[in-house]
Steps between C-alpha positions, in 0.01 A plus 500: 500500500502689831486297821529574868835430665519161671519486879589210729131433533285525812659309794331232714313571822316800333128498406449306169275794400643839598268718717469765227335258253118540495334240723837365609420346827177305502501373139836332497467371857168339453590352162824341624385399846839614625549659841734783582686536833197682641243223419261409236415858406857614439617502139683192391878536490733411212692175557887479502658483144167583355646574150765228500318257270397778262854631476647158428248427224519846342883488522492177303266668255733793463790277419322245279188664364303202620126590491417235759752654736338848436147359573628316811669818624195721452286228670736489806508877510127517550462181707771526765628850441164683530292242685329314226142394492416656167133575556510733792818379658789723607640525151177635370460729794846640447368659168193661654653838421560399139129412467390825649736696276369311198146624580637855533686470173191382313294784654765768405516374144123490472465863618144605466440309186272230653307727728576278797748695703540353846579685824874492550586420140837618375434763241703687243356836400470506119535875492839489669622265227378706201776508243739304713723226346468132584770494757327778693168304488682191628660691783161652598338153507778356718478793748117475520496128536803426729656797675841464665458372862862393569438120468653266250157389405410850383825521301433167335138592417593836352746334271260228406228759414740689267613173333142383456402823316817485294424138397161612386637781288773263361226268378273786385686822438172670406334428844375811677571457877199733566258314287576127547253226426390259766724230345806730507442594865478136597814430303682775692365364832615144425845629389534709813408205732758269338758776508439592868539127605805475276667799669425360842656169404810669355544699828469176706700244292638675203853491643509123452409544134769766439764296673459199287435666160806478275472860376288811569321427171411152618386643831260747324377212277426279799303791671300551184417127483378513861292809431345332195416196702326714771326702227353183343386370837319809593334530154390134516351561845293793378383292208379230742308758701338631177401142402343457842291817432693743712502806283721807549324810609654813655376419850616138486856525361685482834292203611558322164863585524523326840328193370725489187813535711390225733407274207831562317699427810317175550607398150858620552531285806395190322839488319691433818690172450 
């Protein structure tokens, strides 16, 4: 399982939502009610030791395998580390780019099959892929959906897209990436969202997990457990949206992704002891 290298995490006294994230300023600031140094319209800043509680709980999880510690650590990661608030708070706003990329990914996988191409949709020209193997198709989708822009977010998203497509092919080796069903496209989108959030978490607090894991094998196992937990949370959020009558259409994927991320974060935060 590939994963981005862990960093020391974003420091305090920087915006909770980086300026390159879509809608970074107003959304997070309004939702949190926080004020930056320039007044009420400045983006809220990260507090000191923002990831401390998450690192402690996830370190305990790494050493013991306690699921309660894992849930607590993930909850603290979103609540204090990213600004909390679940529905529309800083933590949800932090993944605005993930939601937008999810919409682009769904559109790219749909191609022209549903006759609803939107202006600005990411597109993969089928004629360019004629006779290419699966790895070439995956690379083409990654390049179309999330080009390199020099940010860690782009690196994490590109990795998550490739992994989401690989997971689909693992479950269904006969799947044709150029002719996916609506259900398969939604599966890829959900896997991508969970993977993108997972890679961000590892970049921010993965060092604490690695430091406390007994062996490299245990470390990878703990990461896989966290990823599975995030995957289940995102899938459950999409199911709740479907139950509420919010169906997936090409033009609404990014909006539904934002709602699902906020919903899932709210649930993750409930496990803070």
